[in-house]
C-alpha positions in Angstrom: 0.2 42.2 -49.8 -2.4 39.8 -48.5 0.0 36.8 -48.7 2.7 38.8 -46.9 0.3 39.8 -44.1 -0.9 36.2 -43.7 2.7 35.0 -43.5 3.5 37.6 -40.8 0.3 36.6 -38.9 1.3 32.9 -39.0 4.9 33.7 -37.9 3.6 35.8 -35.0 1.2 33.1 -33.9 3.8 30.4 -34.1 6.3 32.5 -32.1 3.7 33.0 -29.3 2.9 29.2 -29.4 6.5 28.1 -29.2 7.6 30.7 -26.6 4.8 29.7 -24.3 5.3 25.9 -24.5 8.9 25.1 -25.5 10.7 26.2 -22.3 8.5 25.3 -19.4 10.4 23.8 -16.5 9.0 22.6 -13.2 11.3 22.6 -10.2 9.9 21.7 -6.8 11.1 23.9 -4.0 12.9 21.3 -1.9 16.3 21.6 -0.3 15.8 18.7 2.1 15.3 21.0 5.1 12.0 19.6 6.3 10.9 20.4 9.8 8.1 19.6 12.1 5.5 16.8 11.6 6.8 15.8 8.2 10.0 14.3 9.6 8.4 12.9 12.8 8.2 9.1 12.3 5.5 8.8 15.0 3.1 11.0 13.0 0.2 8.8 11.8 0.0 11.0 8.6 3.6 10.3 7.6 3.6 7.8 4.7 6.7 6.0 6.2 5.1 5.1 9.5 3.2 2.1 10.8 1.7 4.1 13.7 -2.1 3.9 13.4 -2.7 6.9 15.6 -5.9 7.1 17.7 -8.2 5.4 15.2 -9.7 2.0 15.7 -8.4 0.8 12.2 -5.6 -1.6 11.9 -2.2 0.1 11.3 -0.1 -0.2 8.2 2.7 -2.7 8.4 5.6 -3.1 6.1 6.2 -6.6 4.8 9.8 -6.9 3.9 
């Protein structure tokens, strides 16, 4: 009976382990409908801009 209960405990532990880790999917919520400052190319915080904003630092330039 002890062997049977150990096997049951191991099966239950493995089922919890695999059910929690085997089917985890990450999908970002993005349908391409961005609005506001994110799409504004003149925004100094936009990564695709070369606008330095109001700071005294030199702006980013793209060297193509």
